[in-house]
N, C-alpha and C positions, 0 to 999 in steps of 0.2 A: 881374104875375108872379100865375096862377092858384094855389091854394091846390095843388088835384094835381101843381104844378110845382115848390111851396114843400115839400113833404114829399119828395120824388125829390130834391130838393138835400139838404135835411138828411138824410135817408137816405144817400145817399152821400157825405154830408162823415163823419158820423160811423162809417161803415167807413172811411173812408181814415182820418182821424183813429185810429183804433184800432188798424188794421195799421201804422201809423207809432210808434205809441205801444207795440206788440209786440215791433217791430224795436228800439227803442231802453231801454225800459223791461223792460218783462216780458213773457212771453207768456200770461198771465192777462189781456191786454188784449183776445185773442180771444173772448173771455166776452162782452163786449160786440159785437164784431161777429155774433155766434151772438145776443141778443138784437135786435141790430137788425133780422136775417133771418128769426128768428122772429115778432117784432111786424108783418112785412112779409106775412107769413102769414095769421098771426091775422087784420089788417085784412081779407086778402083774401075770407077767408071770412067773418068775422061783420058785414063794414061799420062794424065801430066802431075806428077809431082814435084813442088819448091825442095824440099828434100834431095831428092834424087838429082837432083840440078845443079844444088850446094855439095854434095858430099863427092858427085863426079868431079866438079871443080878443085876441091881441094885436097882431096886425095886419090883419088884412081885417073891424075893428069894422063896418064901415057896408057892405059885403056881403052 
């Protein structure tokens, strides 16, 4: 799996998790969905993605 695919998997998982938590716990969990969306937009414009840095350090050390 590539870093780009890992980022998509992480973002999708966070969105699904926040929607489930919205339904089960509190509507404030939609803020997490908004944060993930804003981070995706920001990273597409600036080419800086904190999730990519974290994934590279933890899972893709040799690549």
